[in-house]
Backbone as JSON Lines, residues from 0, in Angstrom:
{"i":0,"aa":"M","n":[11.09,-47.5,31.58],"ca":[10.07,-48.02,31.74],"c":[8.76,-47.25,32.33]}
{"i":1,"aa":"K","n":[7.73,-47.08,31.35],"ca":[6.75,-46.29,31.97],"c":[5.36,-46.56,32.01]}
{"i":2,"aa":"I","n":[4.52,-46.27,32.89],"ca":[3.26,-46.36,32.57],"c":[2.22,-45.2,32.29]}
{"i":3,"aa":"Y","n":[1.81,-45.33,31.17],"ca":[0.67,-44.25,30.92],"c":[-0.43,-44.15,31.25]}
{"i":4,"aa":"G","n":[-1.1,-43.58,32.22],"ca":[-2.49,-43.46,32.72],"c":[-2.67,-42.23,33.46]}
{"i":5,"aa":"L","n":[-3.54,-42.46,34.36],"ca":[-3.93,-41.19,35.3],"c":[-3.29,-41.68,36.74]}
{"i":6,"aa":"K","n":[-3.22,-40.63,37.36],"ca":[-2.64,-40.8,39.08],"c":[-4.18,-41.25,39.61]}
{"i":7,"aa":"N","n":[-5.15,-40.73,39.53],"ca":[-6.56,-41.36,40.31],"c":[-6.94,-42.61,39.65]}
{"i":8,"aa":"C","n":[-6.69,-43.27,38.79],"ca":[-6.89,-44.37,38.16],"c":[-6.67,-45.65,39.21]}
{"i":9,"aa":"D","n":[-7.57,-46.28,39.6],"ca":[-7.39,-47.47,40.67],"c":[-6.38,-48.57,39.72]}
{"i":10,"aa":"T","n":[-6.58,-48.71,38.31],"ca":[-6.01,-49.76,37.84],"c":[-4.53,-49.53,37.59]}
{"i":11,"aa":"C","n":[-4.45,-48.08,37.28],"ca":[-3.19,-47.66,36.95],"c":[-2.13,-47.55,38.54]}
{"i":12,"aa":"R","n":[-2.81,-47.47,39.62],"ca":[-2.29,-47.52,40.81],"c":[-1.7,-48.85,40.92]}
{"i":13,"aa":"K","n":[-2.74,-49.72,40.75],"ca":[-2.61,-51.42,40.86],"c":[-1.18,-51.68,40.23]}
{"i":14,"aa":"A","n":[-1.17,-51.47,38.94],"ca":[-0.04,-51.93,38.12],"c":[1.2,-51.15,38.45]}
{"i":15,"aa":"L","n":[1.05,-49.77,39.07],"ca":[2.51,-49.06,39.56],"c":[2.74,-49.99,40.62]}
{"i":16,"aa":"K","n":[1.77,-50.39,41.69],"ca":[2.23,-51.22,42.86],"c":[3.04,-52.31,42.78]}
{"i":17,"aa":"Q","n":[2.67,-53.1,41.58],"ca":[3.29,-54.09,41.37],"c":[4.61,-54.22,40.42]}
{"i":18,"aa":"L","n":[4.86,-52.64,39.94],"ca":[5.87,-52.39,39.16],"c":[6.64,-51.45,39.77]}
{"i":19,"aa":"P","n":[7.33,-51.4,40.82],"ca":[7.63,-50.25,41.47],"c":[9.07,-49.63,40.65]}
{"i":20,"aa":"D","n":[9.58,-50.29,39.79],"ca":[10.61,-49.57,39.11],"c":[10.3,-48.54,37.97]}
{"i":21,"aa":"F","n":[8.91,-48.73,37.85],"ca":[8.35,-47.97,36.33],"c":[7.62,-46.68,36.99]}
{"i":22,"aa":"S","n":[7.72,-45.69,36.12],"ca":[6.91,-44.26,36.62],"c":[5.9,-44.08,35.89]}
{"i":23,"aa":"L","n":[5.06,-43.44,36.73],"ca":[3.82,-43.02,35.99],"c":[3.67,-41.78,35.2]}
{"i":24,"aa":"V","n":[2.95,-41.92,34.15],"ca":[3.03,-40.42,33.12],"c":[1.45,-40.45,33.25]}
{"i":25,"aa":"D","n":[1.33,-39.36,34.08],"ca":[-0.31,-38.68,34.0],"c":[-0.52,-38.13,32.29]}
{"i":26,"aa":"V","n":[-1.47,-38.91,31.67],"ca":[-1.84,-38.71,30.38],"c":[-2.54,-37.25,30.61]}
{"i":27,"aa":"R","n":[-3.18,-36.66,31.37],"ca":[-3.87,-35.34,31.55],"c":[-2.87,-34.57,31.53]}
{"i":28,"aa":"A","n":[-1.75,-34.66,32.5],"ca":[-0.81,-33.41,32.77],"c":[0.46,-33.53,31.6]}
{"i":29,"aa":"E","n":[0.65,-34.61,31.33],"ca":[1.75,-34.68,30.15],"c":[1.16,-35.82,29.32]}
{"i":30,"aa":"A","n":[1.35,-35.39,27.89],"ca":[0.64,-35.96,26.73],"c":[1.55,-37.22,26.72]}
{"i":31,"aa":"V","n":[0.95,-38.37,26.1],"ca":[1.66,-39.47,25.51],"c":[2.61,-38.92,24.08]}
{"i":32,"aa":"P","n":[3.97,-39.41,24.55],"ca":[4.83,-38.91,23.3],"c":[3.9,-39.59,21.93]}
{"i":33,"aa":"D","n":[4.07,-38.72,21.1],"ca":[3.39,-38.92,19.64],"c":[3.76,-40.2,19.13]}
{"i":34,"aa":"A","n":[5.26,-40.71,19.26],"ca":[5.8,-41.97,18.76],"c":[5.14,-43.11,19.57]}
{"i":35,"aa":"V","n":[5.35,-42.72,20.91],"ca":[4.57,-44.04,21.79],"c":[2.99,-44.21,21.17]}
{"i":36,"aa":"L","n":[2.29,-43.2,20.96],"ca":[0.87,-43.21,20.7],"c":[0.64,-43.8,19.36]}
{"i":37,"aa":"Q","n":[1.53,-43.66,18.36],"ca":[1.58,-44.14,17.1],"c":[1.67,-45.57,17.2]}
{"i":38,"aa":"A","n":[2.78,-45.92,17.95],"ca":[3.17,-47.44,18.13],"c":[2.19,-48.02,18.56]}
{"i":39,"aa":"A","n":[1.55,-47.63,19.72],"ca":[0.48,-48.38,20.46],"c":[-1.01,-48.61,19.41]}
{"i":40,"aa":"H","n":[-1.08,-47.44,18.77],"ca":[-2.04,-47.6,17.95],"c":[-1.7,-48.6,16.87]}
{"i":41,"aa":"A","n":[-0.91,-48.57,16.11],"ca":[-0.54,-49.51,15.19],"c":[-0.59,-51.0,15.66]}
{"i":42,"aa":"Q","n":[-0.17,-51.32,17.29],"ca":[-0.06,-52.71,17.74],"c":[-1.48,-52.91,18.29]}
{"i":43,"aa":"F","n":[-2.54,-51.78,19.25],"ca":[-3.45,-52.44,19.64],"c":[-4.81,-51.7,18.55]}
{"i":44,"aa":"G","n":[-4.64,-50.8,17.88],"ca":[-5.71,-50.47,17.25],"c":[-7.09,-49.79,17.7]}
{"i":45,"aa":"S","n":[-8.16,-50.24,17.7],"ca":[-9.51,-49.43,18.11],"c":[-9.22,-49.95,19.48]}
{"i":46,"aa":"K","n":[-8.39,-50.82,20.08],"ca":[-8.75,-51.37,21.6],"c":[-8.18,-50.36,22.06]}
{"i":47,"aa":"L","n":[-7.2,-49.35,21.81],"ca":[-6.51,-48.1,22.36],"c":[-7.68,-47.11,22.68]}
{"i":48,"aa":"V","n":[-8.78,-47.1,22.37],"ca":[-9.83,-46.13,22.7],"c":[-10.98,-46.64,23.8]}
{"i":49,"aa":"N","n":[-10.94,-46.31,24.89],"ca":[-11.9,-46.97,26.08],"c":[-13.37,-46.04,25.38]}
{"i":50,"aa":"T","n":[-14.09,-47.27,24.85],"ca":[-15.45,-46.7,24.66],"c":[-16.34,-46.93,25.68]}
{"i":51,"aa":"R","n":[-15.87,-47.57,26.79],"ca":[-16.8,-47.75,27.97],"c":[-16.62,-46.46,28.85]}
{"i":52,"aa":"S","n":[-15.71,-45.57,28.63],"ca":[-15.46,-44.77,29.58],"c":[-16.66,-43.45,29.57]}
{"i":53,"aa":"T","n":[-16.5,-42.83,30.79],"ca":[-17.3,-41.34,30.84],"c":[-17.38,-40.41,30.02]}
{"i":54,"aa":"T","n":[-15.82,-40.33,29.54],"ca":[-15.54,-39.26,28.54],"c":[-15.94,-39.67,27.05]}
{"i":55,"aa":"W","n":[-15.84,-40.99,26.74],"ca":[-16.29,-41.28,25.71],"c":[-18.11,-40.86,25.54]}
{"i":56,"aa":"R","n":[-18.82,-41.32,26.46],"ca":[-20.22,-41.11,26.49],"c":[-20.62,-39.91,26.47]}
{"i":57,"aa":"G","n":[-19.61,-38.78,26.71],"ca":[-19.91,-37.47,26.53],"c":[-19.69,-36.56,25.53]}
{"i":58,"aa":"L","n":[-19.01,-37.84,24.64],"ca":[-18.59,-37.14,22.9],"c":[-19.9,-37.24,22.13]}
{"i":59,"aa":"S","n":[-20.03,-36.36,21.58],"ca":[-20.99,-36.19,20.5],"c":[-20.53,-37.23,19.32]}
{"i":60,"aa":"E","n":[-21.64,-37.49,18.76],"ca":[-21.47,-38.77,17.48],"c":[-20.38,-37.88,16.33]}
{"i":61,"aa":"E","n":[-20.24,-36.7,16.26],"ca":[-19.37,-35.99,15.35],"c":[-17.84,-36.31,15.9]}
{"i":62,"aa":"E","n":[-17.83,-36.34,17.06],"ca":[-16.51,-36.22,17.77],"c":[-16.18,-37.93,17.96]}
{"i":63,"aa":"R","n":[-16.7,-38.91,17.97],"ca":[-16.63,-40.44,18.03],"c":[-16.4,-40.71,16.61]}
{"i":64,"aa":"A","n":[-16.65,-39.95,15.68],"ca":[-16.53,-40.55,14.34],"c":[-14.9,-40.21,13.92]}
{"i":65,"aa":"E","n":[-14.32,-39.18,14.58],"ca":[-12.96,-38.7,14.29],"c":[-11.78,-40.15,14.42]}
{"i":66,"aa":"A","n":[-10.74,-39.87,13.85],"ca":[-9.86,-40.73,13.91],"c":[-9.29,-40.83,15.32]}
{"i":67,"aa":"P","n":[-9.2,-42.52,15.73],"ca":[-8.68,-42.64,17.2],"c":[-7.31,-41.74,17.35]}
{"i":68,"aa":"L","n":[-6.36,-41.5,16.89],"ca":[-5.2,-40.7,17.16],"c":[-5.73,-39.37,17.71]}
{"i":69,"aa":"A","n":[-6.42,-38.72,16.62],"ca":[-6.89,-37.55,17.02],"c":[-7.79,-37.5,17.99]}
{"i":70,"aa":"L","n":[-8.71,-38.24,18.44],"ca":[-9.27,-38.42,19.51],"c":[-8.46,-38.56,20.84]}
{"i":71,"aa":"L","n":[-7.59,-39.37,21.16],"ca":[-6.78,-39.44,21.78],"c":[-5.75,-38.11,22.4]}
{"i":72,"aa":"R","n":[-5.44,-37.54,21.22],"ca":[-4.59,-36.18,21.47],"c":[-5.81,-35.1,22.08]}
{"i":73,"aa":"A","n":[-6.96,-35.18,21.49],"ca":[-7.8,-34.23,22.16],"c":[-8.13,-34.6,23.55]}
{"i":74,"aa":"H","n":[-8.62,-35.74,23.63],"ca":[-9.07,-36.37,24.97],"c":[-8.25,-37.63,25.54]}
{"i":75,"aa":"P","n":[-7.06,-37.31,26.34],"ca":[-6.14,-38.17,26.75],"c":[-6.86,-39.32,27.73]}
{"i":76,"aa":"A","n":[-7.96,-38.83,28.43],"ca":[-8.57,-39.68,29.17],"c":[-9.12,-40.73,28.39]}
{"i":77,"aa":"L","n":[-9.17,-40.65,27.24],"ca":[-10.04,-41.83,26.55],"c":[-9.38,-43.03,26.28]}
{"i":78,"aa":"M","n":[-7.85,-42.83,26.53],"ca":[-6.93,-44.23,26.35],"c":[-7.23,-45.09,27.29]}
{"i":79,"aa":"K","n":[-7.4,-46.3,26.75],"ca":[-7.87,-47.7,27.68],"c":[-6.45,-47.58,28.53]}
{"i":80,"aa":"R","n":[-6.3,-47.75,29.69],"ca":[-5.29,-47.89,30.88],"c":[-4.93,-49.13,31.43]}
{"i":81,"aa":"P","n":[-3.84,-49.11,32.07],"ca":[-2.58,-48.24,31.64],"c":[-2.0,-48.9,30.47]}
{"i":82,"aa":"L","n":[-1.33,-48.07,29.52],"ca":[-0.39,-48.25,28.52],"c":[0.96,-48.33,29.05]}
{"i":83,"aa":"I","n":[1.44,-49.52,29.06],"ca":[2.79,-49.92,29.64],"c":[3.75,-50.09,28.81]}
{"i":84,"aa":"E","n":[5.31,-49.27,28.83],"ca":[6.13,-49.16,27.87],"c":[7.14,-49.86,28.82]}
{"i":85,"aa":"R","n":[7.58,-51.01,28.24],"ca":[8.87,-51.6,29.05],"c":[10.06,-51.99,27.65]}
{"i":86,"aa":"D","n":[11.22,-51.06,27.68],"ca":[12.26,-51.6,26.64],"c":[11.82,-51.63,25.3]}
{"i":87,"aa":"G","n":[10.68,-50.56,24.83],"ca":[10.25,-50.73,23.78],"c":[9.06,-51.6,23.13]}
{"i":88,"aa":"E","n":[8.76,-52.23,24.29],"ca":[7.66,-53.33,24.09],"c":[6.17,-52.54,24.76]}
{"i":89,"aa":"L","n":[5.14,-52.51,23.95],"ca":[4.13,-51.81,24.57],"c":[2.73,-53.09,25.31]}
{"i":90,"aa":"F","n":[2.28,-52.64,26.43],"ca":[1.37,-53.77,26.96],"c":[-0.06,-52.79,27.22]}
{"i":91,"aa":"L","n":[-1.11,-53.22,27.1],"ca":[-2.3,-52.44,27.27],"c":[-3.24,-53.2,28.23]}
{"i":92,"aa":"G","n":[-3.69,-52.78,29.03],"ca":[-4.64,-52.84,30.32],"c":[-3.92,-53.62,31.03]}
{"i":93,"aa":"W","n":[-4.53,-54.47,32.28],"ca":[-3.92,-54.97,33.35],"c":[-4.49,-56.13,33.74]}
{"i":94,"aa":"D","n":[-4.7,-57.03,32.91],"ca":[-5.35,-58.49,32.97],"c":[-4.22,-59.41,33.27]}
{"i":95,"aa":"K","n":[-4.6,-60.45,33.37],"ca":[-3.55,-61.66,33.59],"c":[-3.08,-61.84,32.77]}
{"i":96,"aa":"S","n":[-3.0,-61.9,31.39],"ca":[-2.24,-62.1,30.27],"c":[-1.12,-60.83,30.27]}
{"i":97,"aa":"V","n":[-1.44,-59.49,30.55],"ca":[-0.4,-58.52,30.76],"c":[0.45,-58.84,31.71]}
{"i":98,"aa":"Q","n":[0.06,-59.19,33.12],"ca":[0.79,-59.27,34.23],"c":[1.81,-60.64,33.88]}
{"i":99,"aa":"A","n":[1.29,-61.78,33.13],"ca":[2.27,-62.71,32.76],"c":[3.36,-62.56,31.96]}
{"i":100,"aa":"A","n":[2.95,-61.43,31.08],"ca":[3.8,-61.03,29.9],"c":[4.81,-60.1,30.6]}
{"i":101,"aa":"L","n":[4.77,-59.49,31.8],"ca":[5.65,-58.8,32.41],"c":[6.33,-59.8,33.63]}
{"i":102,"aa":"G","n":[5.99,-60.83,33.45],"ca":[6.85,-61.75,34.7],"c":[6.28,-61.59,35.92]}
{"i":103,"aa":"L","n":[5.24,-61.14,36.12],"ca":[4.2,-60.97,37.58],"c":[3.63,-62.34,37.51]}
{"i":104,"aa":"G","n":[3.2,-63.12,38.48],"ca":[2.31,-63.94,38.92],"c":[2.32,-65.13,37.86]}
């Protein structure tokens, strides 16, 4: 059971606090495993890329036009966070619906 995100991301820290049995995988230090990344892209599509991030704003038009998986491999911080993996199930973000799906609140 893992949370893929950034160790200094407030949202990831909130999720980790409520999910103490999960471990945080910092996507900058350790890449998201390719199988997980592909499954997440298949499930969430373009929602997986955070187009509101400072990383996104710093990209050129050519870079933004790249395929989402290539972008996420080159710039792991572009991934919407957190990406939560529990027993083969994937959840994206930390809103009320994700919390409810994980049995919280």
